[in-house]
SERO-4910 file (N, C-alpha, C, O; in steps of 0.05 Angstrom, whole numbers):
BEGIN
 pado doro    nc1    nc2    nc3   cac1   cac2   cac3    cc1    cc2    cc3    oc1    oc2    oc3
  Unk    A     17    -24      0      0      0      0     17     25      0     12     44    -15
  Unk    A     38     25     17     56     48     19     71     53     -8     76     75    -16
  Unk    A     77     30    -21     90     33    -47     72     46    -68     81     63    -83
  Unk    A     46     39    -67     27     51    -86     25     81    -80     25     97    -99
  Unk    A     23     89    -55     21    117    -47     46    132    -56     44    154    -67
  Unk    A     69    119    -53     94    132    -61     94    137    -91    103    157   -101
  Unk    A     85    117   -106     84    119   -136     65    142   -144     72    158   -162
  Unk    A     42    143   -131     22    164   -137     34    192   -131     31    210   -148
  Unk    A     46    195   -108     58    220   -101     80    228   -120     82    251   -129
  Unk    A     97    209   -128    118    214   -147    107    223   -174    117    241   -187
  Unk    A     85    210   -182     72    217   -208     61    246   -207     64    261   -226
  Unk    A     49    253   -184     37    279   -181     59    300   -182     57    321   -195
  Unk    A     81    295   -167    103    314   -167    115    317   -195    122    339   -204
  Unk    A    118    295   -209    129    296   -236    111    312   -255    120    328   -271
  Unk    A     85    307   -254     66    321   -270     66    351   -264     66    368   -282
  Unk    A     68    358   -238     69    386   -230     94    399   -241     94    421   -252
  Unk    A    117    385   -239    142    396   -249    142    400   -279    151    421   -289
  Unk    A    131    381   -293    128    383   -322    110    407   -329    116    422   -348
  Unk    A     88    410   -314     70    432   -319     83    459   -315     79    477   -331
  Unk    A     99    461   -294    113    486   -289    132    493   -311    134    515   -320
  Unk    A    147    472   -320    166    476   -342    152    486   -367    162    504   -381
  Unk    A    130    473   -374    114    480   -398    105    509   -396    108    524   -415
  Unk    A     94    517   -373     83    544   -370    105    565   -371    102    586   -383
  Unk    A    128    559   -359    150    578   -359    164    581   -385    177    601   -391
  Unk    A    163    561   -401    177    561   -427    158    565   -451    168    568   -474
  Unk    A    132    566   -446    113    568   -468    116    595   -482    117    616   -468
  Unk    A    116    595   -508    114    620   -524     93    616   -545     91    594   -557
  Unk    A     79    637   -551     58    636   -571     71    628   -598     91    640   -606
  Unk    A     60    608   -612     72    599   -637     73    620   -659     88    617   -678
  Unk    A     57    641   -656     57    662   -676     83    679   -676     88    693   -695
  Unk    A     99    678   -654    125    691   -655    142    680   -678    154    696   -692
  Unk    A    142    654   -680    158    642   -702    146    648   -729    161    653   -748
  Unk    A    120    649   -731    107    654   -757    113    682   -767    118    686   -791
  Unk    A    112    702   -749    117    729   -758    147    733   -763    155    749   -780
  Unk    A    164    719   -749    193    720   -754    198    709   -782    215    720   -797
  Unk    A    185    687   -789    189    674   -815    179    693   -837    188    692   -860
  Unk    A    159    710   -830    149    729   -850    167    753   -853    161    771   -870
  Unk    A    188    755   -837    207    776   -840    205    799   -820    218    820   -824
  Unk    A    189    796   -800    185    817   -780    209    818   -760    219    797   -752
  Unk    A    217    842   -753    238    846   -734    228    865   -712    217    886   -719
  Unk    A    233    858   -687    225    876   -665    247    896   -660    270    890   -659
  Unk    A    239    922   -657    258    943   -654    249    963   -632    227    961   -622
  Unk    A    267    982   -626    261   1003   -607    272   1029   -617    293   1030   -630
  Unk    A    259   1051   -610    268   1078   -617    261   1097   -594    239   1095   -583
  Unk    A    279   1115   -588    274   1135   -567    262   1159   -580    273   1171   -598
  Unk    A    238   1167   -570    225   1192   -579    218   1208   -555    200   1201   -540
  Unk    A    233   1230   -550    229   1246   -527    234   1230   -501    256   1219   -498
  Unk    A    214   1229   -484    217   1214   -459    206   1186   -461    201   1172   -441
  Unk    A    200   1177   -485    187   1151   -489    205   1132   -506    217   1140   -526
  Unk    A    208   1108   -496    221   1087   -511    200   1070   -526    184   1056   -513
  Unk    A    199   1073   -552    177   1060   -568    186   1033   -578    207   1031   -592
  Unk    A    171   1013   -572    176    986   -582    157    980   -605    133    986   -604
  Unk    A    168    969   -627    151    963   -650    162    940   -666    185    931   -662
  Unk    A    146    930   -684    155    909   -702    153    919   -731    132    931   -738
  Unk    A    173    915   -746    174    923   -774    176    899   -793    193    882   -789
  Unk    A    159    899   -813    160    878   -833    176    885   -857    187    907   -858
  Unk    A    178    867   -876    193    872   -901    180    894   -918    155    898   -916
  Unk    A    196    908   -934    185    929   -950    173    918   -976    187    915   -997
  Unk    A    148    910   -974    134    898   -997    112    915  -1008     95    905  -1023
  Unk    A    112    941  -1001     91    958  -1011     89    984   -995    108    991   -981
  Unk    A     66    998   -997     63   1023   -983     63   1019   -953     57    997   -943
  Unk    A     71   1039   -938     73   1038   -909     46   1035   -896     27   1050   -903
  Unk    A     44   1017   -876     19   1013   -861     26   1013   -831     42    998   -822
  Unk    A     12   1031   -817     16   1034   -788     -7   1020   -774    -31   1025   -780
  Unk    A     -1   1003   -754    -21    988   -738    -19    997   -709      2    997   -697
  Unk    A    -42   1006   -698    -44   1015   -670    -64    998   -655    -88   1000   -661
  Unk    A    -55    982   -637    -71    962   -623    -92    974   -604    -93    999   -600
  Unk    A   -108    957   -591   -127    965   -571   -114    969   -544    -92    960   -539
  Unk    A   -128    984   -527   -118    987   -499   -117    959   -486   -133    942   -492
  Unk    A    -97    956   -468    -92    931   -454    -77    911   -470    -70    889   -460
  Unk    A    -71    917   -496    -56    898   -512    -29    909   -520    -20    929   -508
  Unk    A    -16    898   -541      8    909   -551     10    902   -581     -9    890   -592
  Unk    A     32    909   -594     33    905   -623     29    876   -631     20    870   -653
  Unk    A     36    857   -613     34    829   -619      5    820   -623      0    798   -633
  Unk    A    -14    836   -614    -42    828   -618    -49    826   -648    -69    814   -655
  Unk    A    -33    839   -665    -37    838   -694    -23    813   -706    -23    810   -731
  Unk    A    -10    797   -690      6    775   -701     -9    757   -721      3    747   -740
  Unk    A    -35    753   -716    -51    735   -733    -55    746   -761    -63    731   -779
  Unk    A    -51    772   -765    -55    784   -792    -28    795   -803    -28    802   -827
  Unk    A     -7    795   -788     18    807   -797     29    793   -822     37    806   -841
  Unk    A     31    766   -822     42    753   -846     27    760   -872     40    766   -892
  Unk    A      1    759   -871    -14    766   -895    -11    795   -903     -8    801   -927
  Unk    A    -13    813   -884    -10    841   -890     17    848   -901     20    866   -918
  Unk    A     38    834   -892     65    840   -900     70    832   -929     90    841   -941
  Unk    A     53    816   -941     56    809   -969     49    833   -987     57    834  -1011
  Unk    A     34    853   -977     24    875   -993     35    902   -983     37    921   -999
  Unk    A     41    904   -957     49    929   -946     76    928   -932     87    906   -927
  Unk    A     87    951   -926    110    954   -908     99    960   -881     92    983   -875
  Unk    A     96    940   -864     80    942   -839     98    951   -816    120    942   -812
  Unk    A     86    970   -801     98    979   -775     76    976   -754     57    991   -754
  Unk    A     80    956   -737     61    952   -715     73    963   -689     94    953   -680
  Unk    A     61    983   -678     73    998   -656     58    993   -629     33    993   -628
  Unk    A     73    989   -608     62    990   -581     64   1019   -571     86   1029   -567
  Unk    A     42   1032   -569     43   1060   -560     45   1062   -529     45   1041   -516
  Unk    A     47   1086   -519     54   1092   -491     37   1075   -472     12   1073   -475
  Unk    A     50   1063   -452     36   1048   -431     31   1019   -438     18   1005   -422
  Unk    A     40   1010   -461     34    984   -471     59    969   -480     78    980   -490
  Unk    A     58    942   -475     80    925   -485    106    933   -473    108    940   -449
  Unk    A    127    933   -489    154    940   -480    160    970   -483    182    979   -478
  Unk    A    140    985   -492    143   1014   -494    140   1026   -466    122   1020   -451
  Unk    A    159   1043   -459    159   1055   -433    158   1086   -435    170   1098   -453
  Unk    A    143   1098   -417    140   1127   -417    134   1136   -389    131   1120   -371
  Unk    A    131   1162   -385    124   1173   -359     94   1178   -358     81   1181   -378
  Unk    A     83   1178   -334     54   1181   -330     43   1206   -343     21   1207   -352
  Unk    A     59   1227   -343     50   1253   -353     45   1252   -383     31   1269   -394
  Unk    A     56   1231   -397     52   1229   -426     27   1214   -434     21   1210   -457
  Unk    A     11   1204   -414    -12   1188   -420    -36   1205   -428    -56   1207   -414
  Unk    A    -34   1217   -452    -56   1232   -462    -54   1232   -493    -33   1228   -504
  Unk    A    -77   1237   -506    -79   1234   -535    -60   1253   -549    -47   1246   -569
  Unk    A    -58   1278   -540    -41   1298   -554    -12   1290   -553      2   1293   -574
  Unk    A     -2   1281   -530     27   1274   -529     32   1248   -544     52   1247   -559
  Unk    A     15   1228   -541     19   1203   -555     17   1207   -585     33   1197   -601
  Unk    A     -3   1223   -593     -6   1229   -622     18   1243   -633     27   1237   -655
  Unk    A     28   1262   -618     52   1277   -628     76   1259   -630     92   1261   -649
  Unk    A     79   1240   -611    102   1221   -612     99   1202   -635    118   1194   -648
  Unk    A     74   1193   -640     69   1175   -663     75   1190   -690     86   1178   -709
  Unk    A     68   1215   -691     75   1231   -715    105   1232   -719    114   1230   -742
  Unk    A    120   1236   -697    149   1237   -699    159   1209   -708    179   1208   -722
  Unk    A    147   1188   -698    154   1161   -706    151   1158   -737    169   1147   -750
  Unk    A    129   1167   -748    125   1165   -776    146   1181   -791    157   1171   -811
  Unk    A    151   1205   -782    171   1222   -796    200   1210   -794    215   1211   -813
  Unk    A    206   1200   -770    234   1191   -765    239   1162   -775    260   1157   -788
  Unk    A    221   1144   -770    225   1116   -776    214   1108   -803    227   1095   -819
  Unk    A    189   1115   -808    176   1107   -833    186   1123   -856    193   1113   -877
  Unk    A    186   1150   -852    197   1167   -873    179   1174   -896    188   1185   -916
  Unk    A    154   1167   -894    134   1173   -915    106   1172   -903    103   1160   -882
  Unk    A     87   1184   -916     59   1182   -906     50   1153   -906     59   1137   -922
  Unk    A     32   1147   -887     24   1119   -883     -6   1115   -886    -22   1134   -884
  Unk    A    -14   1091   -892    -41   1082   -886    -41   1074   -857    -21   1063   -847
  Unk    A    -63   1080   -843    -63   1074   -814    -89   1062   -806   -110   1069   -816
  Unk    A    -87   1043   -787   -111   1031   -775   -106   1028   -745    -84   1022   -737
  Unk    A   -127   1032   -730   -125   1029   -701   -150   1017   -689   -172   1022   -699
  Unk    A   -146   1001   -669   -168    987   -655   -173   1000   -628   -154   1005   -613
  Unk    A   -198   1006   -622   -206   1017   -596   -190   1043   -591   -192   1062   -606
  Unk    A   -174   1045   -569   -159   1069   -564   -139   1075   -587   -133   1098   -592
  Unk    A   -130   1053   -600   -113   1057   -623   -128   1071   -646   -116   1085   -662
  Unk    A   -154   1066   -647   -171   1080   -666   -173   1110   -660   -174   1126   -679
  Unk    A   -175   1116   -635   -176   1145   -627   -150   1158   -635   -150   1181   -646
  Unk    A   -127   1145   -631   -102   1156   -639    -99   1158   -669    -86   1177   -680
  Unk    A   -110   1139   -684   -110   1141   -713   -125   1165   -722   -117   1179   -741
  Unk    A   -148   1170   -710   -164   1194   -717   -149   1219   -710   -149   1239   -724
  Unk    A   -135   1219   -687   -119   1242   -679    -98   1249   -700    -95   1272   -708
  Unk    A    -84   1228   -710    -64   1232   -731    -76   1244   -756    -65   1262   -768
  Unk    A    -99   1232   -764   -112   1241   -789   -121   1270   -787   -120   1285   -806
  Unk    A   -131   1278   -763   -141   1305   -759   -119   1325   -756   -121   1348   -766
  Unk    A    -97   1318   -742    -77   1337   -734    -52   1336   -751    -37   1356   -753
  Unk    A    -47   1314   -764    -24   1311   -782    -32   1299   -809    -23   1277   -816
  Unk    A    -50   1312   -823    -59   1301   -849    -37   1297   -869    -40   1281   -888
  Unk    A    -15   1311   -866      8   1307   -884     21   1280   -882     36   1271   -899
  Unk    A     15   1266   -859     27   1240   -854      9   1216   -859     18   1193   -858
  Unk    A    -16   1221   -865    -36   1200   -867    -50   1199   -894    -61   1220   -903
  Unk    A    -49   1177   -908    -61   1174   -934    -91   1166   -932   -108   1177   -946
  Unk    A    -97   1147   -914   -124   1138   -910   -124   1122   -883   -103   1114   -874
  Unk    A   -148   1119   -872   -150   1106   -845   -173   1086   -845   -193   1089   -858
  Unk    A   -169   1065   -829   -190   1046   -822   -192   1047   -791   -173   1041   -777
  Unk    A   -216   1054   -782   -221   1057   -753   -235   1031   -744   -259   1027   -751
  Unk    A   -222   1015   -728   -232    989   -719   -246    992   -692   -233    991   -671
  Unk    A   -272    996   -693   -289    997   -669   -278   1016   -648   -274   1008   -625
  Unk    A   -273   1041   -655   -262   1060   -636   -284   1072   -618   -306   1077   -627
  Unk    A   -278   1078   -593   -298   1088   -574   -301   1118   -575   -297   1132   -555
  Unk    A   -309   1128   -598   -314   1157   -600   -338   1164   -583   -358   1150   -581
  Unk    A   -336   1187   -570   -357   1199   -553   -361   1185   -527   -363   1198   -506
  Unk    A   -362   1158   -527   -368   1144   -502   -343   1139   -485   -345   1128   -463
  Unk    A   -319   1148   -494   -296   1148   -476   -290   1176   -466   -271   1180   -451
  Unk    A   -308   1195   -473   -307   1222   -462   -327   1223   -439   -347   1208   -438
  Unk    A   -322   1242   -420   -342   1246   -399   -366   1262   -411   -362   1279   -428
  Unk    A   -390   1256   -401   -397   1238   -379   -404   1209   -389   -408   1191   -373
  Unk    A   -405   1205   -416   -414   1179   -426   -396   1155   -418   -406   1133   -416
  Unk    A   -371   1161   -413   -352   1139   -406   -362   1124   -382   -356   1100   -379
  Unk    A   -376   1137   -364   -385   1124   -339   -407   1103   -344   -414   1087   -327
  Unk    A   -418   1103   -368   -439   1084   -375   -429   1063   -394   -444   1053   -412
  Unk    A   -404   1056   -391   -392   1035   -408   -379   1013   -391   -371   1017   -368
  Unk    A   -377    989   -403   -363    967   -390   -334    975   -385   -322    967   -365
  Unk    A   -322    989   -404   -294    996   -403   -288   1012   -377   -266   1011   -367
  Unk    A   -307   1028   -368   -303   1045   -345   -296   1028   -320   -281   1038   -302
  Unk    A   -305   1003   -319   -298    986   -297   -268    981   -296   -255    981   -275
  Unk    A   -257    976   -320   -228    971   -321   -212    997   -315   -191    996   -302
  Unk    A   -223   1020   -325   -209   1045   -319   -209   1050   -288   -190   1061   -277
  Unk    A   -231   1043   -275   -233   1046   -246   -213   1028   -232   -200   1037   -213
  Unk    A   -209   1004   -242   -189    986   -231   -161    998   -234   -145    997   -215
  Unk    A   -156   1010   -257   -130   1023   -261   -126   1046   -242   -104   1048   -229
  Unk    A   -146   1062   -239   -145   1085   -220   -140   1075   -191   -122   1086   -177
  Unk    A   -154   1055   -183   -152   1045   -156   -124   1033   -151   -112   1036   -130
  Unk    A   -114   1019   -171    -87   1008   -169    -66   1030   -166    -48   1028   -149
  Unk    A    -68   1050   -183    -49   1072   -182    -49   1086   -155    -29   1093   -144
  Unk    A    -74   1089   -144    -76   1101   -117    -64   1083    -96    -51   1093    -77
  Unk    A    -67   1057    -98    -56   1038    -79    -26   1035    -82    -11   1035    -63
  Unk    A    -18   1033   -108     10   1034   -115     27   1011   -107     51   1015   -100
  Unk    A     17    986   -107     34    964    -99     24    938   -112      0    936   -119
  Unk    A     42    918   -115     34    892   -123     35    888   -153     41    907   -168
  Unk    A     29    864   -162     29    856   -190      3    865   -202    -19    857   -194
  Unk    A      4    883   -222    -21    894   -233    -38    873   -246    -63    874   -244
  Unk    A    -26    854   -260    -42    833   -273    -59    818   -253    -82    813   -257
  Unk    A    -46    810   -231    -61    795   -210    -83    813   -198   -105    804   -192
  Unk    A    -77    839   -194    -96    858   -184   -120    860   -203   -143    861   -195
  Unk    A   -114    862   -229   -135    865   -249   -152    839   -250   -176    841   -253
  Unk    A   -139    816   -249   -155    791   -249   -174    790   -226   -197    782   -229
  Unk    A   -165    797   -202   -182    797   -179   -206    816   -182   -228    811   -173
  Unk    A   -200    839   -195   -221    859   -198   -240    853   -221   -260    867   -224
  Unk    A   -233    833   -237   -248    828   -262   -259    799   -262   -261    787   -283
  Unk    A   -265    789   -238   -274    761   -236   -298    754   -254   -298    733   -267
  Unk    A   -319    771   -255   -342    764   -273   -334    762   -302   -344    744   -316
  Unk    A   -316    780   -311   -307    779   -339   -291    753   -344   -295    740   -365
  Unk    A   -274    745   -326   -258    721   -329   -276    697   -330   -272    678   -346
  Unk    A   -296    696   -313   -314    673   -312   -330    671   -339   -334    649   -349
  Unk    A   -338    694   -350   -352    695   -375   -335    685   -398   -344    671   -416
  Unk    A   -310    693   -398   -291    687   -420   -279    659   -418   -274    646   -438
  Unk    A   -274    650   -393   -258    625   -390   -272    604   -373   -262    582   -370
  Unk    A   -296    611   -362   -311    591   -347   -307    592   -316   -288    605   -307
  Unk    A   -325    579   -302   -323    579   -273   -297    564   -264   -289    545   -276
  Unk    A   -286    574   -243   -261    562   -233   -236    570   -247   -214    562   -240
  Unk    A   -238    587   -268   -215    594   -284   -197    614   -269   -172    613   -272
  Unk    A   -209    631   -253   -193    653   -240   -170    643   -223   -148    651   -227
  Unk    A   -175    625   -204   -152    616   -187   -131    601   -204   -107    602   -198
  Unk    A   -140    586   -224   -121    572   -241   -103    593   -256    -79    589   -258
  Unk    A   -116    614   -267   -101    634   -282    -82    649   -264    -60    655   -273
  Unk    A    -90    655   -240    -72    669   -221    -48    651   -215    -26    661   -212
  Unk    A    -53    625   -211    -31    607   -206    -12    606   -230     13    605   -226
  Unk    A    -23    606   -254     -7    605   -278     11    630   -280     34    629   -286
  Unk    A     -1    653   -273     14    678   -274     37    677   -254     60    684   -261
  Unk    A     32    668   -230     53    666   -210     75    647   -218     99    653   -215
  Unk    A     68    624   -229     87    604   -238    103    614   -262    127    609   -264
  Unk    A     90    628   -280    103    636   -305    123    659   -299    145    659   -310
  Unk    A    115    678   -283    132    701   -277    157    692   -263    179    701   -269
  Unk    A    155    675   -243    178    668   -227    189    692   -214    175    707   -200
  Unk    A    215    697   -218    229    720   -206    229    744   -226    240    765   -219
  Unk    A    218    740   -250    219    761   -270    192    776   -271    174    767   -284
  Unk    A    191    798   -256    166    813   -254    157    826   -281    134    833   -284
  Unk    A    176    829   -300    170    842   -325    164    822   -347    159    830   -370
  Unk    A    164    796   -341    160    776   -361    132    777   -373    112    779   -359
  Unk    A    130    777   -400    104    777   -413     91    750   -409    104    729   -412
  Unk    A     66    750   -401     51    726   -396     38    716   -421     21    731   -433
  Unk    A     45    693   -431     31    681   -454     19    654   -444     34    635   -438
  Unk    A     -7    653   -444    -21    632   -431    -34    613   -452    -50    622   -467
  Unk    A    -26    587   -452    -39    568   -470    -66    560   -460    -74    566   -437
  Unk    A    -81    547   -477   -107    534   -469   -129    554   -463   -149    547   -450
  Unk    A   -126    579   -471   -148    599   -469   -152    611   -497   -134    610   -513
  Unk    A   -176    623   -502   -181    635   -529   -160    656   -535   -149    670   -518
  Unk    A   -154    659   -561   -134    679   -570   -138    707   -559   -120    719   -548
  Unk    A   -163    717   -561   -168    744   -552   -161    748   -522   -149    768   -515
  Unk    A   -169    728   -506   -163    730   -477   -133    727   -472   -122    741   -456
  Unk    A   -120    708   -486    -92    704   -482    -76    729   -489    -58    736   -474
  Unk    A    -82    742   -511    -67    765   -520    -74    789   -502    -57    807   -498
  Unk    A    -98    790   -491   -105    811   -472    -89    808   -446    -79    827   -435
  Unk    A    -87    783   -437    -71    778   -412    -42    784   -417    -28    794   -399
  Unk    A    -32    777   -441     -4    784   -448     -1    815   -446     18    824   -433
  Unk    A    -20    829   -458    -18    858   -457    -19    869   -429     -4    887   -421
  Unk    A    -38    859   -413    -41    868   -385    -17    862   -368    -11    877   -349
  Unk    A     -2    841   -375     22    834   -359     44    855   -363     63    855   -347
  Unk    A     42    872   -384     63    892   -389     51    920   -388     64    940   -395
  Unk    A     26    923   -380     10    947   -383     16    967   -360     19    959   -337
  Unk    A     18    992   -367     21   1013   -347     -7   1024   -340    -19   1037   -356
  Unk    A    -17   1019   -315    -44   1027   -309    -48   1057   -308    -71   1066   -306
  Unk    A    -27   1073   -309    -31   1102   -311    -46   1109   -337    -60   1129   -338
  Unk    A    -43   1092   -357    -58   1097   -382    -88   1095   -377   -103   1113   -385
  Unk    A    -97   1074   -365   -125   1071   -359   -135   1091   -339   -158   1100   -341
  Unk    A   -118   1098   -320   -126   1118   -300   -131   1145   -313   -147   1160   -303
  Unk    A   -117   1150   -335   -121   1176   -349   -148   1176   -363   -160   1197   -367
  Unk    A   -159   1153   -370   -186   1151   -381   -206   1155   -358   -228   1167   -362
  Unk    A   -199   1144   -334   -217   1147   -311   -221   1176   -303   -243   1184   -298
  Unk    A   -199   1191   -302   -202   1219   -294   -206   1239   -317   -209   1263   -313
  Unk    A   -206   1228   -341   -212   1245   -365   -188   1259   -376   -190   1273   -397
  Unk    A   -165   1257   -363   -141   1272   -373   -131   1262   -400   -118   1277   -414
  Unk    A   -136   1237   -407   -127   1226   -432   -139   1242   -456   -126   1245   -476
  Unk    A   -164   1251   -452   -178   1265   -474   -174   1295   -474   -184   1309   -491
  Unk    A   -159   1306   -455   -156   1335   -452   -145   1347   -478   -123   1339   -487
  Unk    A   -159   1366   -489   -151   1379   -514   -156   1363   -539   -148   1370   -560
  Unk    A   -171   1341   -536   -178   1323   -558   -208   1319   -558   -218   1299   -548
  Unk    A   -222   1337   -571   -251   1335   -573   -258   1317   -597   -250   1324   -620
  Unk    A   -272   1295   -592   -276   1276   -613   -291   1287   -637   -283   1284   -660
  Unk    A   -314   1300   -632   -330   1310   -654   -315   1331   -670   -316   1330   -695
  Unk    A   -300   1348   -657   -285   1369   -671   -263   1356   -688   -259   1365   -711
  Unk    A   -250   1336   -677   -228   1323   -692   -239   1308   -716   -227   1309   -738
  Unk    A   -261   1294   -713   -272   1278   -735   -279   1296   -759   -276   1288   -782
  Unk    A   -289   1320   -753   -296   1339   -775   -272   1349   -791   -275   1358   -813
  Unk    A   -248   1347   -779   -224   1356   -792   -209   1334   -808   -188   1340   -819
  Unk    A   -220   1310   -808   -207   1288   -822   -214   1291   -852   -237   1289   -860
  Unk    A   -194   1295   -869   -198   1299   -897   -192   1274   -914   -203   1271   -936
  Unk    A   -176   1256   -904   -169   1232   -919   -192   1212   -920   -210   1214   -903
  Unk    A   -192   1193   -939   -212   1172   -939   -211   1156   -913   -190   1150   -902
  Unk    A   -235   1150   -902   -237   1135   -877   -258   1113   -879   -278   1117   -892
  Unk    A   -252   1091   -866   -271   1069   -864   -275   1062   -835   -256   1057   -820
  Unk    A   -300   1062   -826   -307   1055   -799   -316   1025   -798   -335   1018   -811
  Unk    A   -301   1009   -783   -310    981   -778   -324    981   -752   -313    986   -731
  Unk    A   -350    973   -753   -367    974   -729   -372    945   -721   -386    930   -735
  Unk    A   -362    938   -698   -365    910   -687   -391    908   -672   -406    927   -669
  Unk    A   -397    884   -663   -421    879   -647   -420    894   -620   -398    899   -610
  Unk    A   -443    901   -610   -445    914   -584   -471    906   -571   -489    895   -584
  Unk    A   -472    911   -545   -497    905   -530   -499    925   -507   -479    937   -499
  Unk    A   -523    927   -496   -527    942   -472   -533    922   -450   -552    907   -452
  Unk    A   -518    923   -429   -521    903   -407   -546    910   -390   -558    931   -394
  Unk    A   -552    891   -372   -575    896   -354   -571    920   -336   -590    932   -327
  Unk    A   -545    927   -332   -539    951   -316   -542    976   -333   -539    998   -322
  Unk    A   -547    974   -359   -549    997   -376   -522   1007   -386   -519   1030   -394
  Unk    A   -502    989   -386   -475    996   -395   -470    987   -423   -478    965   -431
  Unk    A   -456   1003   -439   -449    996   -466   -426    976   -465   -405    982   -453
  Unk    A   -429    953   -477   -408    934   -480   -400    933   -510   -413    919   -526
  Unk    A   -380    948   -517   -372    950   -545   -360    977   -550   -359    994   -532
  Unk    A   -350    981   -574   -337   1006   -581   -356   1029   -586   -351   1051   -578
  Unk    A   -378   1023   -600   -397   1043   -608   -425   1031   -609   -428   1008   -618
  Unk    A   -445   1046   -600   -472   1037   -606   -479   1048   -634   -463   1062   -646
  Unk    A   -503   1042   -644   -510   1049   -671   -512   1080   -675   -503   1090   -696
  Unk    A   -523   1093   -655   -525   1122   -657   -498   1136   -659   -494   1154   -674
  Unk    A   -479   1126   -643   -452   1137   -643   -438   1131   -670   -424   1148   -681
  Unk    A   -441   1107   -680   -429   1100   -706   -440   1117   -728   -425   1127   -745
  Unk    A   -466   1122   -728   -478   1139   -748   -467   1168   -746   -463   1181   -766
  Unk    A   -462   1177   -721   -451   1204   -718   -422   1206   -728   -415   1227   -739
  Unk    A   -407   1185   -725   -379   1185   -736   -380   1188   -766   -365   1204   -777
  Unk    A   -398   1173   -779   -400   1175   -808   -410   1202   -817   -402   1212   -838
  Unk    A   -428   1214   -802   -438   1240   -808   -417   1262   -806   -416   1281   -822
  Unk    A   -399   1259   -787   -379   1280   -782   -355   1278   -800   -344   1299   -808
  Unk    A   -345   1254   -807   -322   1252   -825   -331   1258   -853   -348   1244   -864
  Unk    A   -319   1277   -867   -328   1285   -894   -327   1262   -914   -345   1261   -931
  Unk    A   -306   1245   -913   -303   1225   -934   -301   1197   -920   -280   1185   -919
  Unk    A   -324   1188   -910   -324   1163   -894   -342   1142   -906   -363   1148   -917
  Unk    A   -334   1117   -902   -350   1094   -908   -355   1078   -883   -340   1079   -863
  Unk    A   -377   1062   -883   -385   1047   -859   -387   1018   -866   -397   1010   -888
  Unk    A   -378   1001   -848   -381    972   -852   -387    959   -825   -370    961   -806
  Unk    A   -409    945   -823   -416    930   -799   -403    903   -801   -405    889   -822
  Unk    A   -389    894   -779   -375    869   -779   -386    851   -757   -389    860   -734
  Unk    A   -392    826   -764   -402    807   -743   -379    796   -728   -370    773   -733
  Unk    A   -369    811   -709   -346    803   -693   -346    819   -667   -361    839   -665
  Unk    A   -330    811   -648   -327    826   -623   -309    850   -628   -302    857   -650
  Unk    A   -303    864   -606   -289    889   -606   -262    888   -621   -255    907   -635
  Unk    A   -247    866   -618   -221    864   -631   -226    847   -656   -221    823   -656
  Unk    A   -234    860   -677   -241    846   -702   -218    831   -714   -222    808   -723
  Unk    A   -194    842   -712   -171    829   -725   -163    803   -711   -147    787   -722
  Unk    A   -173    798   -687   -169    772   -674   -191    752   -680   -186    728   -684
  Unk    A   -216    761   -680   -239    743   -684   -242    736   -714   -251    714   -721
  Unk    A   -236    756   -731   -239    751   -760   -214    761   -775   -215    780   -790
  Unk    A   -191    747   -771   -166    757   -782   -166    758   -812   -156    777   -824
  Unk    A   -176    738   -826   -176    738   -855   -194    760   -866   -186    773   -885
  Unk    A   -217    763   -854   -235    784   -863   -222    811   -858   -224    829   -876
  Unk    A   -210    816   -835   -198    841   -829   -175    848   -849   -174    870   -859
  Unk    A   -158    829   -854   -136    834   -872   -146    840   -900   -136    857   -914
  Unk    A   -167    826   -908   -179    831   -935   -191    858   -937   -188    872   -957
  Unk    A   -204    867   -915   -216    894   -915   -195    915   -918   -198    934   -933
  Unk    A   -173    912   -903   -152    932   -904   -140    933   -932   -136    955   -943
  Unk    A   -134    910   -944   -122    910   -970   -141    923   -991   -133    939  -1008
  Unk    A   -166    915   -990   -185    926  -1010   -189    956  -1007   -190    970  -1027
  Unk    A   -191    965   -982   -196    994   -978   -172   1011   -984   -174   1031   -998
  Unk    A   -149   1003   -973   -125   1020   -977   -115   1019  -1006   -107   1040  -1016
  Unk    A   -115    996  -1018   -103    994  -1045   -120   1008  -1066   -109   1017  -1087
  Unk    A   -146   1011  -1061   -162   1025  -1080   -158   1055  -1079   -167   1070  -1097
  Unk    A   -143   1065  -1059   -137   1093  -1057   -114   1101  -1075   -111   1125  -1082
  Unk    A    -98   1082  -1084    -74   1088  -1101    -83   1096  -1129    -66   1102  -1146
***
């Protein structure tokens, strides 16, 4: 009997050890795929910000990709190989995200937009086609409105126009995450990803099922080890959630806190900026819903999407049957839309 118990214990210890090794050494297979496609990760210093980005081979006109909040440039990995066949792709992690580092005072649209404009001038060296998702869509609009000399055309991927401004921001699902960021900054201690997971238990349960939260927290602790800056890449969960957790593991919560207190939007009036966009624009409108609490879950409701199209002088509209991050849920569709829209501008 004792021998059987010893064998069982040994097997459990072995399985645990193997599991720890797998978790600590796991890397998303798309790293290899985008490397094979010719992408190289680089860094450039712009003012007080160290900008991390990935550049693909020069196979066509320049294309700038700006990810959603809580993510980083790698969230575009599923579309990078296909897009690189047609464009010279620059996928940028903007301030507060990924390996890009900056100071808290820079977490606002005007500063980030100005730094992105300098990135285009310094690194790209020519006007670009640009697309941005969520907060990245807001920055894409900022560039088109304020630096039209640098932008040929834009695709806005479910950007939160109007509802990320006060007072409407308080009636969105996103505001819960902004509140978490604010509270963390005020408390100022601990691992932000673990803090965010604890504060977002209902979201985790909806995305990954009951009982997922303690397992995910254990995975984070095991994966990080002694490296507090290690990017978390978690197997066995949906792509969108995995890439969001990766982004959150490197995220500066001062960015979200600036949405909470409204300082991110200071000097950036959405309606006024949209009216100044002269280049061709395409709005991709993803699915949305209003929760039982009366909160918007999505980038735009229909009324807001209609207002975006009304305000931009040269805009097209396309409804997409996908969640907020279209390029993850429908990568082939997204890549095709970008190629069709941008290339017809030539």
